[in-house]
C-alpha positions as CSV (number, residue, x, y, z in Angstrom):
1,M,-80.5,1.2,34.9
2,F,-80.6,0.4,31.2
3,P,-80.7,3.8,29.4
4,S,-82.1,4.0,26.0
5,K,-79.5,6.9,25.4
6,L,-75.7,5.9,25.3
7,L,-73.8,7.8,27.8
8,S,-70.4,9.7,27.2
9,L,-67.8,10.6,29.5
10,S,-69.2,14.1,29.4
11,D,-72.3,12.9,31.0
12,I,-70.6,11.9,34.1
13,E,-70.3,14.9,36.5
14,D,-68.1,12.9,39.2
15,A,-64.4,12.8,39.0
16,L,-63.1,9.7,37.2
17,G,-60.0,7.6,38.5
18,Q,-60.0,4.9,35.9
19,V,-61.9,4.1,32.7
20,T,-61.8,0.5,31.8
21,G,-63.0,-0.8,28.5
22,D,-62.6,-3.9,26.2
23,G,-60.3,-3.9,23.0
24,A,-63.2,-2.3,20.9
25,Y,-62.3,1.1,22.7
26,D,-58.7,0.9,21.5
27,Q,-59.3,4.2,19.3
28,R,-57.5,7.7,19.7
29,Q,-61.0,9.4,20.3
30,C,-61.5,7.2,23.4
31,Y,-58.1,7.7,24.8
32,D,-58.3,11.5,24.2
33,A,-61.7,11.6,25.8
34,I,-60.3,9.9,28.9
35,R,-57.3,12.2,29.0
36,K,-59.5,15.1,28.9
37,R,-61.2,13.8,32.2
38,R,-57.7,13.2,33.8
39,A,-58.6,9.5,34.2
40,K,-56.4,6.4,33.7
41,A,-57.1,4.5,30.5
42,V,-57.3,0.7,30.9
43,I,-58.0,-0.6,27.6
44,P,-56.1,-3.6,26.0
45,P,-54.4,-2.6,22.8
46,C,-55.1,-5.0,19.9
47,Q,-52.9,-7.7,19.1
48,G,-50.0,-6.5,17.0
49,A,-50.5,-3.0,18.2
50,K,-47.9,-0.4,17.4
51,I,-46.7,2.5,19.4
52,W,-48.5,5.8,18.7
53,Q,-46.1,8.4,20.1
54,H,-42.5,7.4,20.0
55,G,-40.1,8.6,22.7
56,N,-38.2,11.2,20.6
57,C,-41.5,13.3,20.8
58,K,-41.5,16.1,23.3
59,A,-45.3,15.5,24.1
60,E,-46.4,13.6,27.3
61,R,-46.1,9.7,26.9
62,H,-49.6,8.4,25.5
63,Q,-51.4,6.1,27.9
64,R,-51.9,3.5,25.3
65,D,-48.3,3.5,24.7
66,E,-47.7,2.9,28.6
67,N,-50.2,0.1,28.5
68,L,-48.4,-1.6,25.4
69,C,-45.0,-1.3,27.1
70,R,-46.3,-2.9,30.1
71,I,-47.9,-5.7,28.2
72,R,-44.9,-6.4,26.3
73,K,-42.6,-6.3,29.4
74,G,-44.6,-8.6,31.7
75,G,-47.3,-10.0,29.4
76,R,-51.2,-9.3,28.9
77,K,-52.0,-11.5,32.0
78,A,-49.9,-9.5,34.2
79,W,-51.1,-6.1,32.9
80,K,-54.7,-7.2,33.4
81,E,-53.9,-8.2,37.1
82,Q,-51.9,-4.8,37.8
83,S,-54.5,-2.8,36.4
84,N,-57.5,-4.5,37.9
85,Y,-58.7,-5.1,34.3
86,H,-60.7,-8.0,35.8
87,R,-63.3,-5.7,37.4
88,R,-64.8,-5.1,34.0
89,S,-65.6,-8.6,33.4
90,L,-67.0,-9.1,37.0
91,A,-69.3,-6.2,36.3
92,E,-70.2,-7.7,32.8
93,T,-71.0,-11.0,34.4
94,T,-73.1,-9.3,37.1
95,L,-75.1,-7.3,34.7
96,F,-75.6,-10.7,32.7
97,Q,-77.0,-12.5,35.7
98,F,-79.2,-9.6,36.5
99,K,-80.6,-9.6,33.2
100,T,-81.0,-13.1,32.9
101,V,-82.9,-13.5,36.2
102,F,-85.0,-10.2,36.0
103,G,-85.1,-9.1,32.3
104,G,-83.7,-6.2,30.6
105,T,-86.5,-3.7,31.7
106,L,-87.9,-2.1,34.7
107,S,-91.5,-2.1,35.6
108,S,-91.5,1.2,37.3
109,R,-91.9,4.4,35.5
110,C,-90.8,7.0,38.2
111,V,-87.0,7.3,38.6
112,D,-87.2,7.1,42.4
113,S,-89.2,3.9,42.1
114,Q,-86.8,2.4,39.4
115,A,-84.1,2.9,42.0
116,A,-86.0,1.2,44.7
117,E,-86.7,-1.6,42.4
118,I,-83.1,-2.2,41.3
119,F,-82.0,-2.1,44.8
120,I,-84.7,-4.8,45.7
121,K,-83.6,-6.9,42.7
122,C,-80.0,-6.5,43.4
123,G,-80.8,-7.7,47.1
124,A,-82.5,-10.8,45.8
125,L,-79.8,-11.5,43.3
126,N,-77.0,-11.2,46.2
127,R,-79.2,-13.6,48.2
128,M,-79.6,-16.1,45.3
129,I,-75.8,-16.1,44.6
130,Q,-74.9,-16.5,48.4
131,G,-77.3,-19.5,48.6
132,G,-75.5,-21.4,45.8
133,K,-72.0,-21.0,47.4
134,P,-70.7,-23.8,49.5
135,D,-69.6,-23.5,52.9
136,S,-65.7,-23.6,53.3
137,Y,-63.7,-24.6,56.3
138,R,-60.1,-24.9,56.8
139,V,-58.8,-28.4,57.7
140,E,-55.4,-29.4,58.9
141,A,-53.8,-32.4,57.3
């Protein structure tokens, strides 16, 4: 769950559809690694960002430049909605809740036992979250 070694895209064997990161990943090496995996890069360019590869170049258009053009046309908020960027913050919030309730370490040593521990803790966290949500009913005026 919480690896001591940082993972890279090359450590992931499955096919990737989209890689989402915050503005700290707005770097050429990140975009190049994502392009090698043939995935879509959803990384917000930093404020005041410039186009990397202009249209008069014969190379394929850079994903960062695509993101930047969409942000300039429709705004950052619209781009985040269209690209499902909000999923990154949902995942971040979920991990924060998990670590706050259960701590940042696992008790089990065996990988299979760690997986079972995580599933049990996730089930408990889901129950806690559901218990705090109000019941909503549609009322006609």
